[in-house]
All heavy atoms as TSV, in Angstrom:
chain	resi	resn	atom	element	x	y	z
A	1	MET	N	N	0.848	-1.189	0.000
A	1	MET	CA	C	0.000	0.000	0.000
A	1	MET	C	C	0.886	1.243	0.000
A	1	MET	O	O	1.948	1.274	0.591
A	1	MET	CB	C	-0.899	0.024	1.235
A	1	MET	CG	C	-1.877	-1.127	1.362
A	1	MET	SD	S	-3.405	-0.953	0.455
A	1	MET	CE	C	-4.009	0.615	0.940
A	2	MET	N	N	0.385	2.263	-0.645
A	2	MET	CA	C	1.087	3.542	-0.649
A	2	MET	C	C	0.766	4.293	0.632
A	2	MET	O	O	-0.235	4.019	1.285
A	2	MET	CB	C	0.653	4.361	-1.860
A	2	MET	CG	C	1.087	3.743	-3.178
A	2	MET	SD	S	0.504	4.659	-4.604
A	2	MET	CE	C	1.344	6.209	-4.414
A	3	GLY	N	N	1.589	5.250	0.969
A	3	GLY	CA	C	1.347	6.076	2.146
A	3	GLY	C	C	0.172	7.009	1.928
A	3	GLY	O	O	-0.478	7.001	0.889
A	4	SER	N	N	-0.113	7.821	2.905
A	4	SER	CA	C	-1.226	8.751	2.800
A	4	SER	C	C	-0.810	9.958	1.966
A	4	SER	O	O	0.368	10.251	1.792
A	4	SER	CB	C	-1.684	9.202	4.183
A	4	SER	OG	O	-0.636	9.898	4.811
A	5	GLY	N	N	-1.766	10.647	1.453
A	5	GLY	CA	C	-1.498	11.827	0.643
A	5	GLY	C	C	-2.786	12.564	0.353
A	5	GLY	O	O	-3.854	12.163	0.799
A	6	THR	N	N	-2.666	13.634	-0.386
A	6	THR	CA	C	-3.839	14.398	-0.780
A	6	THR	C	C	-3.773	14.669	-2.271
A	6	THR	O	O	-2.687	14.669	-2.871
A	6	THR	CB	C	-3.922	15.749	-0.040
A	6	THR	OG1	O	-2.745	16.499	-0.345
A	6	THR	CG2	C	-4.037	15.561	1.457
A	7	PHE	N	N	-4.925	14.884	-2.865
A	7	PHE	CA	C	-4.998	15.238	-4.272
A	7	PHE	C	C	-5.052	16.751	-4.396
A	7	PHE	O	O	-5.633	17.431	-3.559
A	7	PHE	CB	C	-6.246	14.630	-4.923
A	7	PHE	CG	C	-6.161	13.141	-5.069
A	7	PHE	CD1	C	-6.796	12.306	-4.173
A	7	PHE	CD2	C	-5.443	12.574	-6.112
A	7	PHE	CE1	C	-6.724	10.929	-4.308
A	7	PHE	CE2	C	-5.358	11.193	-6.254
A	7	PHE	CZ	C	-6.001	10.376	-5.354
A	8	SER	N	N	-4.448	17.263	-5.435
A	8	SER	CA	C	-4.493	18.699	-5.718
A	8	SER	C	C	-5.412	18.938	-6.901
A	8	SER	O	O	-5.504	18.104	-7.804
A	8	SER	CB	C	-3.093	19.215	-6.075
A	8	SER	OG	O	-2.208	19.020	-5.004
A	9	THR	N	N	-6.059	20.093	-6.894
A	9	THR	CA	C	-6.891	20.462	-8.029
A	9	THR	C	C	-5.998	20.934	-9.170
A	9	THR	O	O	-4.807	21.238	-8.970
A	9	THR	CB	C	-7.870	21.595	-7.666
A	9	THR	OG1	O	-7.096	22.780	-7.392
A	9	THR	CG2	C	-8.735	21.237	-6.470
A	10	ARG	N	N	-6.548	21.025	-10.356
A	10	ARG	CA	C	-5.800	21.520	-11.510
A	10	ARG	C	C	-5.287	22.938	-11.237
A	10	ARG	O	O	-4.144	23.259	-11.560
A	10	ARG	CB	C	-6.687	21.486	-12.751
A	10	ARG	CG	C	-5.980	21.909	-14.003
A	10	ARG	CD	C	-6.849	21.666	-15.243
A	10	ARG	NE	N	-6.111	21.889	-16.430
A	10	ARG	CZ	C	-5.260	21.041	-16.976
A	10	ARG	NH1	N	-5.051	19.884	-16.401
A	10	ARG	NH2	N	-4.604	21.326	-18.079
A	11	ASP	N	N	-6.121	23.781	-10.636
A	11	ASP	CA	C	-5.694	25.153	-10.326
A	11	ASP	C	C	-4.546	25.172	-9.322
A	11	ASP	O	O	-3.626	25.980	-9.441
A	11	ASP	CB	C	-6.871	25.979	-9.807
A	11	ASP	CG	C	-7.863	26.346	-10.894
A	11	ASP	OD1	O	-7.471	26.347	-12.094
A	11	ASP	OD2	O	-9.026	26.626	-10.568
A	12	GLU	N	N	-4.586	24.300	-8.333
A	12	GLU	CA	C	-3.493	24.232	-7.355
A	12	GLU	C	C	-2.188	23.809	-8.037
A	12	GLU	O	O	-1.122	24.337	-7.723
A	12	GLU	CB	C	-3.841	23.265	-6.229
A	12	GLU	CG	C	-4.920	23.780	-5.304
A	12	GLU	CD	C	-5.419	22.743	-4.327
A	12	GLU	OE1	O	-5.386	21.537	-4.629
A	12	GLU	OE2	O	-5.854	23.144	-3.234
A	13	LEU	N	N	-2.281	22.881	-8.957
A	13	LEU	CA	C	-1.081	22.449	-9.682
A	13	LEU	C	C	-0.565	23.562	-10.591
A	13	LEU	O	O	0.638	23.796	-10.669
A	13	LEU	CB	C	-1.371	21.195	-10.501
A	13	LEU	CG	C	-1.666	19.936	-9.686
A	13	LEU	CD1	C	-2.100	18.801	-10.605
A	13	LEU	CD2	C	-0.471	19.537	-8.852
A	14	LYS	N	N	-1.468	24.269	-11.260
A	14	LYS	CA	C	-1.053	25.380	-12.129
A	14	LYS	C	C	-0.344	26.465	-11.317
A	14	LYS	O	O	0.575	27.117	-11.816
A	14	LYS	CB	C	-2.250	25.969	-12.867
A	14	LYS	CG	C	-2.646	25.181	-14.081
A	14	LYS	CD	C	-3.739	25.907	-14.837
A	14	LYS	CE	C	-3.635	25.570	-16.299
A	14	LYS	NZ	N	-4.581	26.321	-17.101
A	15	ASP	N	N	-0.763	26.680	-10.079
A	15	ASP	CA	C	-0.120	27.684	-9.219
A	15	ASP	C	C	1.354	27.371	-8.985
A	15	ASP	O	O	2.153	28.280	-8.733
A	15	ASP	CB	C	-0.842	27.793	-7.875
A	15	ASP	CG	C	-2.154	28.538	-7.967
A	15	ASP	OD1	O	-2.404	29.203	-9.003
A	15	ASP	OD2	O	-2.951	28.449	-7.013
A	16	LEU	N	N	1.739	26.099	-9.083
A	16	LEU	CA	C	3.141	25.731	-8.908
A	16	LEU	C	C	4.012	26.283	-10.039
A	16	LEU	O	O	5.224	26.402	-9.888
A	16	LEU	CB	C	3.289	24.206	-8.847
A	16	LEU	CG	C	2.585	23.512	-7.685
A	16	LEU	CD1	C	2.680	22.000	-7.838
A	16	LEU	CD2	C	3.181	23.955	-6.362
A	17	PHE	N	N	3.392	26.627	-11.163
A	17	PHE	CA	C	4.100	27.160	-12.316
A	17	PHE	C	C	3.935	28.678	-12.434
A	17	PHE	O	O	4.198	29.254	-13.482
A	17	PHE	CB	C	3.596	26.489	-13.602
A	17	PHE	CG	C	3.873	25.006	-13.658
A	17	PHE	CD1	C	2.930	24.094	-13.224
A	17	PHE	CD2	C	5.078	24.529	-14.138
A	17	PHE	CE1	C	3.181	22.731	-13.281
A	17	PHE	CE2	C	5.347	23.171	-14.200
A	17	PHE	CZ	C	4.390	22.276	-13.765
A	18	ASN	N	N	3.512	29.319	-11.347
A	18	ASN	CA	C	3.265	30.756	-11.342
A	18	ASN	C	C	4.502	31.520	-11.818
A	18	ASN	O	O	5.606	31.288	-11.340
A	18	ASN	CB	C	2.859	31.219	-9.944
A	18	ASN	CG	C	2.403	32.657	-9.924
A	18	ASN	OD1	O	1.950	33.188	-10.934
A	18	ASN	ND2	N	2.531	33.292	-8.780
A	19	GLY	N	N	4.331	32.421	-12.778
A	19	GLY	CA	C	5.421	33.233	-13.288
A	19	GLY	C	C	6.221	32.560	-14.389
A	19	GLY	O	O	7.183	33.129	-14.891
A	20	LEU	N	N	5.843	31.334	-14.746
A	20	LEU	CA	C	6.544	30.600	-15.797
A	20	LEU	C	C	5.638	30.441	-17.010
A	20	LEU	O	O	4.418	30.463	-16.900
A	20	LEU	CB	C	6.971	29.219	-15.289
A	20	LEU	CG	C	7.912	29.211	-14.095
A	20	LEU	CD1	C	8.108	27.789	-13.597
A	20	LEU	CD2	C	9.237	29.847	-14.444
A	21	GLU	N	N	6.239	30.246	-18.161
A	21	GLU	CA	C	5.495	30.034	-19.398
A	21	GLU	C	C	5.383	28.525	-19.631
A	21	GLU	O	O	6.388	27.822	-19.723
A	21	GLU	CB	C	6.257	30.684	-20.554
A	21	GLU	CG	C	5.642	30.482	-21.907
A	21	GLU	CD	C	6.530	31.061	-22.997
A	21	GLU	OE1	O	7.411	31.892	-22.697
A	21	GLU	OE2	O	6.341	30.661	-24.145
A	22	MET	N	N	4.154	28.027	-19.686
A	22	MET	CA	C	3.941	26.605	-19.905
A	22	MET	C	C	4.356	26.243	-21.328
A	22	MET	O	O	4.158	26.999	-22.262
A	22	MET	CB	C	2.477	26.225	-19.683
A	22	MET	CG	C	1.981	26.391	-18.254
A	22	MET	SD	S	2.828	25.373	-17.029
A	22	MET	CE	C	2.345	23.739	-17.499
A	23	VAL	N	N	4.965	25.064	-21.471
A	23	VAL	CA	C	5.379	24.535	-22.766
A	23	VAL	C	C	4.393	23.437	-23.150
A	23	VAL	O	O	3.979	22.647	-22.292
A	23	VAL	CB	C	6.817	23.976	-22.670
A	23	VAL	CG1	C	7.250	23.358	-23.972
A	23	VAL	CG2	C	7.784	25.070	-22.241
A	24	ALA	N	N	4.012	23.377	-24.411
A	24	ALA	CA	C	3.039	22.381	-24.881
A	24	ALA	C	C	3.498	20.973	-24.493
A	24	ALA	O	O	4.678	20.680	-24.555
A	24	ALA	CB	C	2.875	22.488	-26.379
A	25	PRO	N	N	2.620	20.154	-24.031
A	25	PRO	CA	C	1.172	20.277	-24.009
A	25	PRO	C	C	0.620	20.932	-22.749
A	25	PRO	O	O	-0.572	20.864	-22.489
A	25	PRO	CB	C	0.707	18.825	-24.110
A	25	PRO	CG	C	1.734	18.068	-23.342
A	25	PRO	CD	C	3.029	18.792	-23.633
A	26	GLY	N	N	1.448	21.544	-21.946
A	26	GLY	CA	C	0.974	22.184	-20.718
A	26	GLY	C	C	0.869	21.177	-19.584
A	26	GLY	O	O	1.569	20.177	-19.558
A	27	LEU	N	N	-0.010	21.441	-18.676
A	27	LEU	CA	C	-0.237	20.559	-17.532
A	27	LEU	C	C	-1.225	19.473	-17.945
A	27	LEU	O	O	-2.368	19.768	-18.298
A	27	LEU	CB	C	-0.788	21.368	-16.350
A	27	LEU	CG	C	-1.097	20.607	-15.084
A	27	LEU	CD1	C	0.173	20.000	-14.489
A	27	LEU	CD2	C	-1.776	21.512	-14.079
A	28	VAL	N	N	-0.775	18.228	-17.943
A	28	VAL	CA	C	-1.623	17.106	-18.369
A	28	VAL	C	C	-1.388	15.905	-17.468
A	28	VAL	O	O	-0.404	15.851	-16.730
A	28	VAL	CB	C	-1.327	16.695	-19.835
A	28	VAL	CG1	C	-1.660	17.798	-20.801
A	28	VAL	CG2	C	0.106	16.259	-20.006
A	29	ARG	N	N	-2.311	14.953	-17.550
A	29	ARG	CA	C	-2.073	13.675	-16.884
A	29	ARG	C	C	-0.891	13.012	-17.574
A	29	ARG	O	O	-0.778	13.045	-18.799
A	29	ARG	CB	C	-3.300	12.761	-16.979
A	29	ARG	CG	C	-4.477	13.247	-16.186
A	29	ARG	CD	C	-5.630	12.284	-16.236
A	29	ARG	NE	N	-5.868	11.833	-17.611
A	29	ARG	CZ	C	-6.548	10.748	-17.926
A	29	ARG	NH1	N	-7.071	9.996	-16.998
A	29	ARG	NH2	N	-6.725	10.411	-19.180
A	30	CYS	N	N	0.009	12.435	-16.822
A	30	CYS	CA	C	1.196	11.814	-17.411
A	30	CYS	C	C	0.842	10.711	-18.397
A	30	CYS	O	O	1.564	10.489	-19.369
A	30	CYS	CB	C	2.119	11.288	-16.320
A	30	CYS	SG	S	2.923	12.630	-15.406
A	31	THR	N	N	-0.281	10.037	-18.188
A	31	THR	CA	C	-0.699	8.996	-19.136
A	31	THR	C	C	-1.061	9.585	-20.491
A	31	THR	O	O	-1.105	8.874	-21.481
A	31	THR	CB	C	-1.896	8.191	-18.595
A	31	THR	OG1	O	-2.979	9.077	-18.309
A	31	THR	CG2	C	-1.521	7.422	-17.340
A	32	ASP	N	N	-1.324	10.895	-20.565
A	32	ASP	CA	C	-1.677	11.553	-21.826
A	32	ASP	C	C	-0.492	12.288	-22.453
A	32	ASP	O	O	-0.633	12.920	-23.488
A	32	ASP	CB	C	-2.808	12.562	-21.601
A	32	ASP	CG	C	-4.108	11.897	-21.198
A	32	ASP	OD1	O	-4.307	10.722	-21.551
A	32	ASP	OD2	O	-4.914	12.559	-20.529
A	33	TRP	N	N	0.675	12.221	-21.824
A	33	TRP	CA	C	1.806	13.039	-22.248
A	33	TRP	C	C	2.259	12.716	-23.670
A	33	TRP	O	O	2.477	13.601	-24.476
A	33	TRP	CB	C	2.972	12.850	-21.274
A	33	TRP	CG	C	4.069	13.825	-21.515
A	33	TRP	CD1	C	5.208	13.602	-22.227
A	33	TRP	CD2	C	4.135	15.171	-21.065
A	33	TRP	NE1	N	5.993	14.726	-22.235
A	33	TRP	CE2	C	5.352	15.708	-21.528
A	33	TRP	CE3	C	3.287	15.974	-20.305
A	33	TRP	CZ2	C	5.739	17.009	-21.257
A	33	TRP	CZ3	C	3.680	17.268	-20.040
A	33	TRP	CH2	C	4.884	17.768	-20.508
A	34	ARG	N	N	2.440	11.451	-23.973
A	34	ARG	CA	C	2.951	11.055	-25.291
A	34	ARG	C	C	1.895	10.240	-26.012
A	34	ARG	O	O	1.916	9.024	-26.000
A	34	ARG	CB	C	4.247	10.276	-25.138
A	34	ARG	CG	C	5.341	11.125	-24.512
A	34	ARG	CD	C	6.630	10.403	-24.470
A	34	ARG	NE	N	7.095	10.205	-25.840
A	34	ARG	CZ	C	8.197	9.562	-26.145
A	34	ARG	NH1	N	8.937	9.048	-25.198
A	34	ARG	NH2	N	8.568	9.415	-27.393
A	35	ARG	N	N	0.986	10.907	-26.664
A	35	ARG	CA	C	-0.121	10.225	-27.326
A	35	ARG	C	C	0.322	9.351	-28.499
A	35	ARG	O	O	-0.415	8.494	-28.933
A	35	ARG	CB	C	-1.147	11.235	-27.792
A	35	ARG	CG	C	-1.845	11.911	-26.636
A	35	ARG	CD	C	-3.029	12.695	-27.146
A	35	ARG	NE	N	-3.773	13.238	-26.048
A	35	ARG	CZ	C	-4.825	12.633	-25.498
A	35	ARG	NH1	N	-5.231	11.495	-25.950
A	35	ARG	NH2	N	-5.461	13.191	-24.495
A	36	ASP	N	N	1.529	9.563	-29.028
A	36	ASP	CA	C	1.986	8.752	-30.152
A	36	ASP	C	C	2.497	7.370	-29.717
A	36	ASP	O	O	2.687	6.499	-30.550
A	36	ASP	CB	C	3.079	9.478	-30.937
A	36	ASP	CG	C	4.271	9.872	-30.063
A	36	ASP	OD1	O	4.104	9.992	-28.842
A	36	ASP	OD2	O	5.363	10.067	-30.630
A	37	ASP	N	N	2.707	7.176	-28.428
A	37	ASP	CA	C	3.139	5.876	-27.925
A	37	ASP	C	C	1.927	4.967	-27.739
A	37	ASP	O	O	0.832	5.443	-27.429
A	37	ASP	CB	C	3.845	6.025	-26.575
A	37	ASP	CG	C	5.264	6.540	-26.726
A	37	ASP	OD1	O	5.732	6.650	-27.873
A	37	ASP	OD2	O	5.893	6.827	-25.697
A	38	PRO	N	N	2.141	3.665	-27.900
A	38	PRO	CA	C	1.025	2.736	-27.656
A	38	PRO	C	C	0.540	2.874	-26.214
A	38	PRO	O	O	1.338	2.986	-25.302
A	38	PRO	CB	C	1.632	1.363	-27.884
A	38	PRO	CG	C	2.907	1.590	-28.608
A	38	PRO	CD	C	3.349	2.992	-28.285
A	39	ARG	N	N	-0.732	2.897	-26.058
A	39	ARG	CA	C	-1.306	3.035	-24.719
A	39	ARG	C	C	-1.415	1.677	-24.053
A	39	ARG	O	O	-1.774	0.702	-24.674
A	39	ARG	CB	C	-2.685	3.666	-24.812
A	39	ARG	CG	C	-2.553	4.966	-25.571
A	39	ARG	CD	C	-3.283	6.012	-25.117
A	39	ARG	NE	N	-2.801	6.902	-24.145
A	39	ARG	CZ	C	-3.623	7.768	-23.607
A	39	ARG	NH1	N	-4.870	7.761	-23.929
A	39	ARG	NH2	N	-3.185	8.618	-22.745
A	40	THR	N	N	-1.085	1.651	-22.806
A	40	THR	CA	C	-1.254	0.438	-22.021
A	40	THR	C	C	-2.263	0.726	-20.934
A	40	THR	O	O	-2.532	1.873	-20.597
A	40	THR	CB	C	0.084	-0.009	-21.396
A	40	THR	OG1	O	0.576	1.047	-20.582
A	40	THR	CG2	C	1.100	-0.354	-22.471
A	41	GLU	N	N	-2.807	-0.310	-20.399
A	41	GLU	CA	C	-3.798	-0.174	-19.335
A	41	GLU	C	C	-3.148	0.455	-18.107
A	41	GLU	O	O	-2.060	0.052	-17.701
A	41	GLU	CB	C	-4.352	-1.552	-19.003
A	41	GLU	CG	C	-5.705	-1.565	-18.357
A	41	GLU	CD	C	-6.799	-0.915	-19.182
A	41	GLU	OE1	O	-6.785	-1.015	-20.416
A	41	GLU	OE2	O	-7.666	-0.293	-18.567
A	42	GLN	N	N	-3.765	1.473	-17.545
A	42	GLN	CA	C	-3.242	2.167	-16.369
A	42	GLN	C	C	-4.185	1.937	-15.195
A	42	GLN	O	O	-5.398	1.964	-15.364
A	42	GLN	CB	C	-3.145	3.672	-16.624
A	42	GLN	CG	C	-2.300	4.050	-17.815
A	42	GLN	CD	C	-0.832	3.847	-17.556
A	42	GLN	OE1	O	-0.356	4.129	-16.461
A	42	GLN	NE2	N	-0.117	3.368	-18.540
A	43	ASN	N	N	-3.626	1.759	-14.004
A	43	ASN	CA	C	-4.493	1.627	-12.834
A	43	ASN	C	C	-4.943	3.019	-12.389
A	43	ASN	O	O	-4.471	4.041	-12.905
A	43	ASN	CB	C	-3.796	0.850	-11.707
A	43	ASN	CG	C	-2.602	1.560	-11.132
A	43	ASN	OD1	O	-2.585	2.788	-10.989
A	43	ASN	ND2	N	-1.577	0.800	-10.784
A	44	ALA	N	N	-5.841	3.070	-11.440
A	44	ALA	CA	C	-6.430	4.345	-10.998
A	44	ALA	C	C	-5.370	5.306	-10.468
A	44	ALA	O	O	-5.429	6.511	-10.737
A	44	ALA	CB	C	-7.493	4.086	-9.932
A	45	ALA	N	N	-4.385	4.807	-9.738
A	45	ALA	CA	C	-3.348	5.682	-9.188
A	45	ALA	C	C	-2.511	6.292	-10.304
A	45	ALA	O	O	-2.189	7.478	-10.274
A	45	ALA	CB	C	-2.458	4.906	-8.219
A	46	GLN	N	N	-2.153	5.508	-11.299
A	46	GLN	CA	C	-1.344	6.011	-12.406
A	46	GLN	C	C	-2.094	7.070	-13.212
A	46	GLN	O	O	-1.476	7.981	-13.760
A	46	GLN	CB	C	-0.917	4.866	-13.321
A	46	GLN	CG	C	0.073	3.933	-12.663
A	46	GLN	CD	C	0.264	2.659	-13.441
A	46	GLN	OE1	O	-0.681	2.083	-13.966
A	46	GLN	NE2	N	1.499	2.208	-13.518
A	47	GLN	N	N	-3.402	6.986	-13.273
A	47	GLN	CA	C	-4.202	7.957	-14.020
A	47	GLN	C	C	-4.330	9.288	-13.290
A	47	GLN	O	O	-4.764	10.269	-13.869
A	47	GLN	CB	C	-5.585	7.384	-14.313
A	47	GLN	CG	C	-5.536	6.230	-15.281
A	47	GLN	CD	C	-6.899	5.655	-15.550
A	47	GLN	OE1	O	-7.925	6.283	-15.288
A	47	GLN	NE2	N	-6.940	4.451	-16.081
A	48	CYS	N	N	-3.944	9.339	-12.024
A	48	CYS	CA	C	-4.070	10.558	-11.222
A	48	CYS	C	C	-2.789	11.388	-11.191
A	48	CYS	O	O	-2.762	12.451	-10.586
A	48	CYS	CB	C	-4.455	10.202	-9.783
A	48	CYS	SG	S	-6.086	9.475	-9.659
A	49	ILE	N	N	-1.736	10.913	-11.822
A	49	ILE	CA	C	-0.451	11.612	-11.782
A	49	ILE	C	C	-0.397	12.624	-12.912
A	49	ILE	O	O	-0.641	12.298	-14.067
A	49	ILE	CB	C	0.718	10.615	-11.887
A	49	ILE	CG1	C	0.655	9.623	-10.730
A	49	ILE	CG2	C	2.053	11.355	-11.904
A	49	ILE	CD1	C	1.608	8.459	-10.880
A	50	ALA	N	N	-0.089	13.873	-12.572
A	50	ALA	CA	C	-0.011	14.945	-13.570
A	50	ALA	C	C	1.410	15.450	-13.665
A	50	ALA	O	O	2.215	15.295	-12.748
A	50	ALA	CB	C	-0.953	16.093	-13.190
A	51	GLY	N	N	1.709	16.048	-14.788
A	51	GLY	CA	C	3.027	16.628	-14.989
A	51	GLY	C	C	2.937	17.818	-15.923
A	51	GLY	O	O	1.962	17.999	-16.645
A	52	GLY	N	N	3.953	18.639	-15.897
A	52	GLY	CA	C	4.001	19.791	-16.768
A	52	GLY	C	C	5.423	20.277	-16.930
A	52	GLY	O	O	6.289	19.965	-16.115
A	53	VAL	N	N	5.652	21.009	-18.011
A	53	VAL	CA	C	6.960	21.581	-18.268
A	53	VAL	C	C	6.755	23.067	-18.518
A	53	VAL	O	O	5.827	23.469	-19.213
A	53	VAL	CB	C	7.629	20.932	-19.497
A	53	VAL	CG1	C	8.938	21.606	-19.816
A	53	VAL	CG2	C	7.837	19.450	-19.254
A	54	ALA	N	N	7.624	23.879	-17.933
A	54	ALA	CA	C	7.518	25.323	-18.099
A	54	ALA	C	C	8.915	25.906	-18.193
A	54	ALA	O	O	9.898	25.268	-17.852
A	54	ALA	CB	C	6.765	25.936	-16.926
A	55	ARG	N	N	8.980	27.151	-18.659
A	55	ARG	CA	C	10.264	27.846	-18.755
A	55	ARG	C	C	10.079	29.284	-18.307
A	55	ARG	O	O	8.962	29.816	-18.297
A	55	ARG	CB	C	10.802	27.764	-20.152
A	55	ARG	CG	C	9.921	28.451	-21.179
A	55	ARG	CD	C	10.528	28.374	-22.557
A	55	ARG	NE	N	9.545	28.833	-23.520
A	55	ARG	CZ	C	9.379	28.317	-24.705
A	55	ARG	NH1	N	10.140	27.324	-25.111
A	55	ARG	NH2	N	8.480	28.785	-25.527
A	56	LYS	N	N	11.198	29.902	-17.964
A	56	LYS	CA	C	11.146	31.318	-17.612
A	56	LYS	C	C	10.871	32.113	-18.882
A	56	LYS	O	O	11.476	31.847	-19.917
A	56	LYS	CB	C	12.462	31.767	-17.001
A	56	LYS	CG	C	12.724	31.215	-15.638
A	56	LYS	CD	C	14.009	31.780	-15.084
A	56	LYS	CE	C	14.277	31.214	-13.700
A	56	LYS	NZ	N	15.492	31.827	-13.123
A	57	PRO	N	N	9.976	33.109	-18.797
A	57	PRO	CA	C	9.672	33.911	-19.999
A	57	PRO	C	C	10.840	34.804	-20.395
A	57	PRO	O	O	11.704	35.087	-19.650
A	57	PRO	CB	C	8.466	34.733	-19.598
A	57	PRO	CG	C	8.295	34.588	-18.137
A	57	PRO	CD	C	9.161	33.462	-17.685
């Protein structure tokens, strides 16, 4: 079992990039990051992980 934790809203995650310019595709679920790769079945926890890339303007 994984330890305890909390989920963040999309707005809370976007706040982590405050003052930065998001790079395409922006903030997305990691399972959606590389749509050109073959998709494999993801469990519920894996579908909740988000990621984003940003740069200084």
